[in-house]
C-alpha positions in Angstrom: -8.3 -34.4 8.1 -11.1 -36.7 8.9 -13.9 -34.2 8.4 -16.5 -36.8 9.2 -15.4 -37.0 12.8 -14.7 -33.4 13.9 -15.8 -33.8 17.4 -18.9 -35.4 16.2 -19.8 -32.1 14.7 -19.5 -30.4 18.1 -21.1 -27.1 18.7 -18.8 -24.0 18.9 -19.0 -23.9 22.7 -17.7 -27.4 23.1 -15.2 -27.1 20.3 -13.7 -24.1 22.1 -13.0 -26.1 25.3 -10.2 -28.0 23.7 -8.1 -25.1 22.3 -9.0 -23.2 25.4 -7.5 -25.9 27.6 -4.4 -26.0 25.5 -4.1 -22.2 25.6 -4.5 -22.2 29.4 -1.7 -24.8 29.7 0.6 -22.7 27.5 -0.2 -19.6 29.6 0.3 -21.2 33.0 3.6 -22.7 31.9 4.7 -19.4 30.4 4.0 -17.6 33.8 6.1 -20.2 35.6 8.9 -19.9 33.0 9.0 -16.1 33.3 9.4 -16.5 37.0 12.6 -18.3 36.5 11.7 -22.0 36.7 12.2 -23.4 33.2 12.1 -27.0 34.5 8.8 -26.6 36.3 7.3 -24.8 33.3 8.3 -27.7 31.0 6.5 -30.1 33.4 3.4 -28.0 33.4 3.4 -28.0 29.6 4.0 -31.8 29.6 1.0 -32.4 31.8 -1.2 -30.0 29.7 0.0 -31.8 26.5 -0.9 -35.2 27.9 -4.4 -34.0 28.9 -5.2 -32.2 25.7 -3.2 -34.2 23.2 -4.1 -37.8 24.2 -7.7 -37.4 23.0 -6.4 -36.3 19.6 -4.1 -39.3 19.5 -7.0 -41.7 20.3 -9.3 -40.1 17.7 -6.6 -40.3 15.1 -5.8 -44.0 15.9 -9.5 -44.8 15.5 -9.5 -43.1 12.1 -6.4 -45.0 11.0 -8.1 -48.2 12.0 -10.9 -47.3 9.7 -8.4 -46.7 6.9 -8.3 -42.9 7.0 -4.7 -41.8 6.6 -5.1 -38.1 6.2 -3.4 -35.1 7.8 -4.6 -36.0 11.3 -1.8 -38.6 11.1 0.9 -35.9 10.8 -0.6 -34.0 13.7 -0.8 -37.1 15.9 2.8 -38.0 15.1 3.8 -34.4 16.0 2.0 -34.6 19.3 3.3 -38.1 20.1 6.9 -37.0 19.2 6.6 -34.0 21.4 5.6 -36.2 24.3 8.4 -38.7 23.6 11.1 -36.0 23.2 9.8 -33.9 26.1 9.2 -30.9 23.8 5.7 -30.2 25.2 5.5 -26.6 24.2 5.6 -27.4 20.4 3.1 -30.2 20.9 0.7 -27.9 22.8 0.9 -25.4 19.9 0.0 -28.3 17.5 -3.0 -29.2 19.7 -4.0 -25.5 19.8 -3.7 -25.3 16.1 -5.7 -28.4 15.3 -8.5 -28.0 17.8 -8.5 -24.2 17.2 -9.0 -24.8 13.5 -11.9 -27.1 14.3 -13.5 -24.3 16.4 -12.9 -21.9 13.6 -14.7 -24.2 11.3 -17.6 -24.3 13.7 -17.6 -20.5 13.7 -17.3 -20.3 9.9 -20.2 -22.8 9.5 -22.2 -20.6 11.8 -21.6 -17.6 9.6 -22.2 -19.7 6.5 -25.5 -20.9 8.0 -26.8 -17.4 8.5 -29.0 -17.7 5.4 -30.9 -20.6 6.9 -31.2 -19.0 10.3 -32.4 -15.7 8.8 -35.0 -17.6 6.7 -36.2 -19.6 9.8 -36.3 -16.6 12.1 -38.4 -14.6 9.6 -40.9 -17.4 9.2 -44.3 -16.7 10.7 -45.2 -18.7 13.8 -48.8 -17.7 14.3 -51.8 -17.5 11.9 -55.3 -16.0 12.5 -58.0 -18.5 11.5 -61.3 -16.9 10.7 -64.1 -18.4 12.7 -67.7 -17.4 13.3 -67.6 -14.2 15.3 -63.9 -13.4 14.9 -60.5 -15.0 14.6 -58.5 -17.7 16.6 -54.8 -17.5 16.8 -53.3 -20.8 15.9 -49.7 -22.2 15.2 -48.9 -22.1 11.5 -48.4 -25.9 11.7 -52.1 -26.2 12.6 -53.3 -24.7 9.3 -55.2 -27.0 7.0 -56.2 -26.6 3.4 -59.3 -24.4 2.9 -58.8 -22.6 6.2 -59.8 -18.9 6.0 -56.9 -16.9 7.4 -56.8 -13.2 8.3 -53.5 -11.5 7.4 -53.0 -8.1 9.1 -50.9 -5.2 7.8 -47.1 -5.9 8.3 -47.5 -9.6 8.8 -45.9 -12.4 6.8 -48.2 -14.7 4.8 -48.1 -18.0 6.7 -48.9 -20.4 3.8 -49.7 -20.5 0.1 -53.2 -19.5 -0.7 -55.7 -17.4 -2.6 -57.2 -14.0 -1.5 -60.9 -14.2 -1.0 -61.6 -10.8 0.5 -59.7 -7.5 0.7 -56.9 -5.9 -1.3 -53.4 -4.8 -0.4 -49.9 -4.4 -1.6 -47.4 -7.2 -1.0 -43.6 -7.0 -0.5 -42.4 -10.0 -2.5 -38.7 -9.2 -2.3 -37.9 -12.2 -0.1 -39.1 -14.6 -2.8 -38.6 -12.7 -6.0 -35.9 -10.1 -5.3 -38.2 -7.4 -6.7 -38.6 -4.3 -4.5 -41.7 -2.9 -6.3 -44.9 -3.8 -4.3 -47.4 -6.1 -5.9 -51.0 -5.0 -5.8 -53.3 -8.0 -5.1 -57.1 -8.4 -5.1 -59.6 -11.2 -4.6 -58.6 -14.2 -6.7 -54.9 -13.5 -6.6 -52.6 -16.3 -5.6 -50.2 -15.5 -2.7 -47.2 -17.4 -1.3 -45.9 -17.9 2.2 -43.0 -15.5 2.9 -44.6 -12.5 1.2 -44.9 -9.5 3.5 -48.3 -7.8 3.7 -48.5 -4.0 3.3 -51.1 -1.6 4.6 -54.3 -3.5 4.0 -55.8 -6.5 5.8 -57.2 -9.4 3.8 -58.7 -12.8 4.1 -57.1 -15.7 2.2 -58.0 -19.3 1.7 -55.1 -21.8 2.4 -54.3 -23.9 -0.6 -51.3 -25.8 1.0 -50.0 -26.6 4.5 -47.4 -24.3 5.9 -44.8 -27.1 5.7 -45.5 -27.6 2.0 -45.7 -23.9 1.1 -43.1 -21.9 -0.9 -41.3 -20.5 2.2 -40.8 -23.9 3.8 -39.5 -25.3 0.5 -37.0 -22.5 0.4 -35.7 -23.2 3.9 -35.5 -26.9 3.2 -33.6 -26.4 0.0 -31.0 -24.2 1.7 -30.7 -26.6 4.6 -30.2 -29.6 2.3 -27.6 -27.7 0.3 -25.5 -27.0 3.4 -25.6 -30.6 4.6 -23.9 -32.1 1.5 -20.2 -32.6 1.0 -18.8 -31.6 -2.4 -16.3 -33.4 -4.6 -13.9 -30.7 -4.0 -13.9 -31.7 -0.3 -12.9 -35.2 -1.5 -10.3 -33.5 -3.7 -8.9 -31.9 -0.6 -8.8 -35.3 1.0 -6.9 -36.6 -2.0 -4.4 -33.7 -1.6 -4.0 -34.9 2.0 -3.6 -38.4 0.8 -0.3 -37.5 -1.0 0.7 -34.8 1.4 0.9 -37.1 4.4 3.2 -39.7 2.8 5.3 -36.8 1.3 5.7 -35.5 4.9 6.8 -38.9 6.2 9.3 -39.1 3.4 10.8 -35.8 4.3 10.9 -36.9 7.9 12.7 -40.1 7.0 15.3 -38.3 4.8 15.9 -35.8 7.6 16.4 -38.5 10.1 18.8 -40.5 7.9 20.8 -37.3 7.0 21.0 -35.8 10.4 19.9 -38.3 13.1 18.3 -35.3 14.8 14.9 -36.2 16.2 14.2 -32.5 17.0 14.5 -31.7 13.3 12.1 -34.5 12.5 9.7 -33.1 15.1 10.0 -29.6 13.5 9.1 -31.1 10.1 6.0 -32.8 11.6 4.9 -29.7 13.4 5.1 -27.4 10.3 3.4 -30.0 8.1 0.2 -30.1 10.2 -2.3 -28.4 7.9 -5.6 -29.6 9.4 -7.4 -26.2 9.3 -6.1 -25.8 5.8 -8.1 -28.8 4.6 -11.1 -27.5 6.6 -10.9 -24.3 4.5 -12.4 -26.2 1.5 -15.9 -26.9 3.0 -15.9 -23.5 4.5 -15.5 -22.0 1.0 -18.1 -24.3 -0.5 -20.7 -23.5 2.3 -19.9 -19.9 1.9 -20.5 -20.0 -1.8 -23.8 -21.8 -1.3 -25.0 -19.2 1.1 -23.7 -16.4 -1.0 -25.9 -17.8 -3.8 -28.9 -18.1 -1.4 -28.8 -14.4 -0.7 -29.3 -13.9 -4.4 -32.4 -16.2 -4.5 -30.2 -19.0 -6.0 -30.5 -22.3 -4.2 -27.6 -24.6 -4.8 -28.5 -28.1 -3.6 -25.0 -29.4 -3.0 -21.3 -28.6 -3.2 -20.9 -31.0 -6.1 -23.5 -29.0 -8.0 -21.5 -25.9 -7.3 -18.3 -27.5 -8.6 -20.0 -28.8 -11.8 -21.6 -25.4 -12.4 -18.2 -23.7 -12.2 -16.9 -25.5 -15.3 -19.9 -26.2 -17.5 -18.9 -26.2 -21.1 -22.3 -26.7 -22.9 -25.5 -24.9 -22.1 -29.0 -26.2 -23.1 -32.1 -24.0 -22.7 -35.7 -24.9 -22.9 -37.8 -22.4 -24.9 -41.2 -21.9 -23.4 -41.0 -20.3 -20.0 -37.2 -20.2 -20.0 -36.0 -18.2 -23.0 -39.6 -16.9 -23.4 -41.7 -15.6 -20.5 -44.0 -18.7 -20.7 -47.1 -16.5 -20.5 -48.7 -15.5 -23.7 -49.5 -11.8 -23.8 -51.7 -9.8 -26.0 -49.8 -8.6 -29.1 -52.5 -7.2 -31.3 -56.2 -6.3 -31.1 -58.4 -5.7 -34.3 -62.0 -4.8 -34.6 -64.5 -5.2 -37.5 -67.4 -3.0 -38.6 -66.4 0.1 -36.7 -65.5 -1.7 -33.4 -62.6 0.2 -31.8 -59.7 -1.6 -30.1 -60.6 0.2 -26.8 -64.3 -0.9 -26.9 -63.4 -4.4 -27.9 -60.9 -4.7 -24.9 -63.5 -3.3 -22.5 -66.1 -5.9 -23.3 -64.0 -9.0 -23.8 -61.7 -8.1 -20.9 -64.8 -7.9 -18.6 -65.8 -11.4 -19.6 -62.3 -12.8 -19.3 -62.0 -11.5 -15.7 -64.2 -14.5 -14.7 -62.5 -17.1 -16.8 -59.8 -19.4 -15.4 -57.5 -20.1 -18.3 -54.1 -18.5 -18.8 -55.0 -16.4 -21.9 -57.9 -15.0 -19.9 -55.6 -13.5 -17.3 -53.4 -12.0 -19.9 -56.3 -10.4 -21.8 -57.9 -9.1 -18.6 -54.6 -7.6 -17.6 -54.1 -6.0 -21.0 -57.7 -4.6 -20.9 -57.2 -3.0 -17.5 -54.0 -1.4 -18.8 -55.8 0.0 -21.8 -59.2 1.2 -20.4 -58.9 1.1 -16.6 -61.6 -0.4 -14.5 -63.6 -3.1 -16.3 -67.4 -3.6 -16.0 -68.7 -6.6 -14.1 -70.0 -9.4 -16.3 -72.9 -11.7 -15.6 -74.0 -15.1 -16.7 -70.4 -16.1 -17.6 -69.9 -19.6 -18.9 -66.6 -21.2 -19.9 -66.2 -24.0 -22.3 -62.8 -25.4 -21.2 -60.2 -25.2 -24.0 -62.7 -23.6 -26.4 -64.0 -20.2 -25.3 -66.0 -18.0 -22.8 -69.4 -16.3 -23.1 -71.0 -13.7 -20.9 -73.2 -10.6 -20.7 -71.6 -7.2 -20.3 -73.8 -4.1 -20.0 -76.5 -5.7 -22.0 -74.2 -7.1 -24.7 -73.7 -10.8 -25.4 -69.9 -11.3 -25.6 -68.1 -14.4 -26.8 -64.4 -15.0 -27.2 -62.6 -18.2 -28.1 -61.1 -20.3 -30.8 -62.1 -19.8 -34.4 -63.9 -23.1 -34.5 -65.9 -22.3 -31.3 -66.9 -18.8 -32.4 -67.9 -20.0 -35.9 -69.9 -22.8 -34.4 -71.8 -20.4 -32.0 -72.5 -18.0 -34.9 -73.5 -20.8 -37.4 -70.7 -19.9 -39.8 -69.0 -22.3 -42.1 -65.4 -23.1 -41.3 -64.3 -21.9 -44.7 -65.9 -18.5 -44.1 -63.3 -15.9 -44.9 -62.9 -12.6 -43.0 -60.3 -9.7 -43.0 -59.0 -11.3 -39.7 -57.7 -14.4 -41.4 -53.9 -14.5 -41.9 -50.9 -16.5 -40.9 -49.0 -13.9 -38.9 -49.7 -15.4 -35.5 -49.7 -18.8 -34.0 -52.3 -18.0 -31.3 -55.6 -16.1 -32.0 -58.9 -15.7 -30.3 -62.0 -14.5 -32.2 -64.6 -12.2 -30.7 -68.3 -12.1 -31.3 -70.6 -9.5 -29.9 -74.4 -9.7 -30.0 -74.3 -12.6 -32.5 -71.8 -11.0 -35.0 -68.1 -11.4 -35.6 -66.6 -8.2 -34.3 -62.8 -8.7 -33.9 -59.8 -10.8 -32.9 -57.1 -10.8 -30.3 -53.6 -12.1 -31.1 -51.2 -13.4 -28.5 -47.5 -14.2 -28.5 -45.0 -15.5 -26.0 -42.4 -12.8 -25.6 -38.7 -13.4 -25.3 -37.3 -12.4 -22.0 -35.4 -9.2 -22.0 -32.6 -10.8 -20.0 -32.1 -13.7 -22.4 -29.9 -12.1 -25.1 -27.5 -10.5 -22.6 -27.1 -13.8 -20.8 -26.4 -15.7 -24.0 -23.8 -13.1 -24.9 -22.2 -13.5 -21.5 -21.9 -17.3 -21.4 -18.9 -17.5 -23.7 -16.9 -15.4 -21.2 -17.9 -17.8 -18.5 -16.4 -20.8 -20.3 -19.5 -22.1 -22.1 -18.4 -22.8 -25.7 -21.7 -24.2 -27.1 -25.3 -23.2 -26.5 -28.4 -24.9 -27.8 -32.2 -24.4 -27.6 -34.5 -27.4 -27.1 -38.3 -27.2 -27.4 -41.4 -29.3 -27.7 -42.8 -26.5 -29.9 -42.4 -26.6 -33.7 -38.9 -26.4 -35.2 -40.0 -23.2 -37.0 -40.9 -21.5 -33.7 -37.9 -22.8 -31.9 -35.6 -21.4 -34.7 -37.4 -18.0 -34.6 -36.8 -17.6 -30.8 -33.2 -18.8 -31.1 -32.5 -16.2 -33.7 -33.9 -13.4 -31.5 -31.5 -14.2 -28.7 -28.4 -15.4 -30.6 -28.5 -19.2 -30.2 -27.0 -20.9 -33.2 -28.5 -24.4 -32.6 -32.2 -24.9 -32.1 -34.1 -28.2 -32.1 -37.9 -28.4 -32.0 -40.6 -31.1 -31.9 -38.9 -32.8 -28.9 -40.7 -35.0 -26.4 -39.3 -35.2 -22.8 -37.5 -38.4 -23.6 -36.0 -36.9 -26.7 -34.5 -34.1 -24.6 -33.0 -36.7 -22.2 -31.4 -38.6 -25.1 -29.9 -35.4 -26.5 -28.6 -34.2 -23.2 -27.0 -37.6 -22.6 -25.2 -37.5 -25.9 -24.0 -34.0 -25.3 -22.7 -34.9 -21.9 -20.9 -37.9 -23.3 -19.3 -36.2 -26.3 -19.0 -32.5 -25.4 -18.2 -32.2 -21.7 -20.2 -31.0 -18.7 -23.7 -29.9 -19.7 -25.8 -27.2 -18.0 -29.5 -27.3 -18.7 -32.0 -24.6 -17.8 -35.8 -25.3 -17.8 -39.0 -24.4 -16.0 -41.7 -26.9 -16.9 -42.5 -30.4 -15.6 -41.6 -31.8 -19.0 -38.1 -30.5 -18.4 -37.6 -32.5 -15.2 -36.1 -35.7 -16.7 -33.6 -33.7 -18.8 -32.6 -31.5 -15.8 -32.0 -34.6 -13.8 -29.8 -36.1 -16.6 -27.8 -33.0 -17.2 -24.5 -32.6 -15.3 -26.1 -29.6 -13.6 -29.7 -28.7 -14.0 -31.1 -25.3 -13.2 -34.8 -24.7 -12.6 -36.5 -21.3 -12.9 -39.0 -21.6 -10.1 -40.3 -18.1 -9.8 -43.8 -19.4 -10.3 -43.5 -22.4 -8.0 -41.3 -24.9 -9.8 -42.9 -28.1 -8.6 -41.3 -31.3 -10.0 -38.9 -29.3 -12.0 -37.4 -27.7 -8.9 -37.1 -31.1 -7.2 -35.2 -32.5 -10.2 -32.7 -29.6 -10.5 -29.3 -29.1 -8.9 -29.8 -25.4 -8.8 -33.1 -23.6 -8.2 -33.5 -19.9 -9.1 -36.4 -18.6 -7.0 -37.1 -15.5 -9.0 -38.3 -15.2 -12.6 -35.0 -13.7 -13.9 -32.9 -15.6 -16.4 -29.9 -13.4 -15.8 -29.4 -15.2 -12.4 -28.1 -18.2 -14.4 -24.9 -16.1 -15.2 -24.7 -14.9 -11.7 -24.9 -18.5 -10.4 -22.0 -19.5 -12.6 -19.9 -16.5 -11.5 -20.5 -17.3 -7.8 -19.6 -21.0 -8.4 -16.4 -20.1 -10.3 -15.4 -17.6 -7.6 -16.0 -20.1 -4.8 -14.0 -22.8 -6.5 -11.2 -20.4 -7.2 -11.0 -19.4 -3.5 -11.2 -23.1 -2.4 -8.3 -24.1 -4.7 -6.3 -21.1 -3.5 -6.7 -22.2 0.1 -5.5 -25.7 -0.8 -2.6 -25.0 -3.1 -1.2 -21.9 -1.3 -1.5 -23.5 2.1 0.1 -26.8 1.1 2.8 -24.9 -0.8 3.7 -22.8 2.2 3.7 -25.9 4.4 6.0 -27.7 2.0 8.5 -24.8 2.1 8.3 -24.8 5.9 9.1 -28.5 6.0 12.3 -28.0 3.9 13.4 -25.1 6.1 12.8 -27.2 9.2 14.7 -30.2 7.7 17.8 -28.0 7.3 17.6 -27.0 10.9 16.5 -23.3 10.5 13.0 -23.7 12.0 12.9 -25.3 15.5 9.7 -27.1 16.6 8.1 -24.2 18.5 8.7 -21.7 15.8 7.5 -24.1 13.2 4.3 -24.7 15.0 3.7 -20.9 15.2 4.4 -20.5 11.5 2.0 -23.3 10.6 -0.6 -21.8 12.8 -0.4 -18.5 10.9 -0.5 -20.3 7.5 -3.7 -22.2 8.5 -5.5 -19.3 10.0 -4.7 -17.2 6.9 -6.0 -19.7 4.4 -9.2 -20.3 6.4 -9.8 -16.6 6.5 -9.2 -16.6 2.8 -11.9 -19.3 2.4 -14.4 -17.1 4.3 -14.2 -14.6 1.4 -16.6 -16.9 -0.5 -19.4 -15.6 1.9 -18.8 -12.1 0.6 -18.5 -13.2 -3.1 -14.8 -12.5 -3.1 -12.6 -13.7 -6.0 
């Protein structure tokens, strides 16, 4: 089937006209036949076949002239033979079968595109720009960076931004899959597509609507649907040998019997055009099944490669680990309690902009509740933060920074000095060293179960790559059950190692989340980006993008891919097998042309409906 020329990708309404006309011709001829005029009925069918079948013949001839010798050739020969042998009823059934299959594909693609339509329908159309004296309603496309926008209860956030006034709870399930509402306050980052709860707030736009998270999701799904997978080409290759095999059976039948009607019957039963169309239907269905689980597969070829990956490579930071250092231990000196220390340093860190500050402020709120408001906060980027809290001068930062501020020698020893952590902040209060805060990057809870599952999914070798030290990489690998870990890798080193694995071990799947992973993700046979926090360049480089911060979705993506490919192969092999049996039966004279056409119609409809199971995740 020349899938590139299916009625120029006609919409469902237009595609239905052709099978509708063939069906109308069959019905009118049948009425005339039942009224006792077989000859007139045959003439009616002949005229209907000429009207509906000639466009198919012209289209097929044009494809042949372009070098495409697929199953359209068999259908065209069946239609032409029906006209020549004045067996128009069988020819009309072939026309109905072929054009009806095309209409069914339009319908199936419509179902498969439901994910895109649902995303587009749910996208906000209007935003409320805050102006002096009130708000102006504007189209979301008119939003510019730094606009102040009012978001009312129940509305969808129109673009990425930052809350500047108000607090509320957000439903983030459309982006993250999490049903628990997220409490946000001024300073919190928000993304387009989140649904506002009961509180109104004002936000500052940090990106155009067209460049925000929700628009990127829609574009990713749309681009995934538009691609043609290698399995579709595989289906074309099946057609490439099936067509000459059909012609051989026709030639043998003619030489053995000299019966042109038997030859026509063979051609009719061997017309599996909708069968071949079942393959892209399954692929599109699988892509959209994945999209409903916040897994964006960019192409059908990525889906195929994902289904039979043999080697899995994981980045460490942000992939196997959470990528966000959290407070692991708090220690005080000279009678300073953990609670008092957290209350003071957490207050200062509320006003700092670095990643550790957010982690410490969050841990402090969890430990003591509402934090006091600091004043005179000053941040030395990459070194530390100072501020005043309830009359106390508070400093937190690196050992070198705090010692420098306190006038201590770098060799000055304290009970806080040990080698049990790789990341520590010292705390000084009112000019004296009073404690320390240790951080670690926790391993994801979903990492070990995923690694245990991969072997059952066909992955026979798993590795951990990291730019961190070899010791830390090995420690994390041991926690999740990865046998091979390599540290101290630059981005180029990762690319080289992925290239070698792909060349020597088979198809390589790589999972990463940072910009430094982008080159290796592009080089892997299939790259998966965890983009729960935005993704950026990494998401653009990947074949598969997981929109939520959940590593277990990697296993789910593989299962969806394997189920989809299993269904597609079933549709090809079972359909072609049944068509082959039908040809043999027809060659021996046990299946006349009309009956053969009806049998093939049933086979094709059945395999297309089977392919639609990919939309529901069937296996």
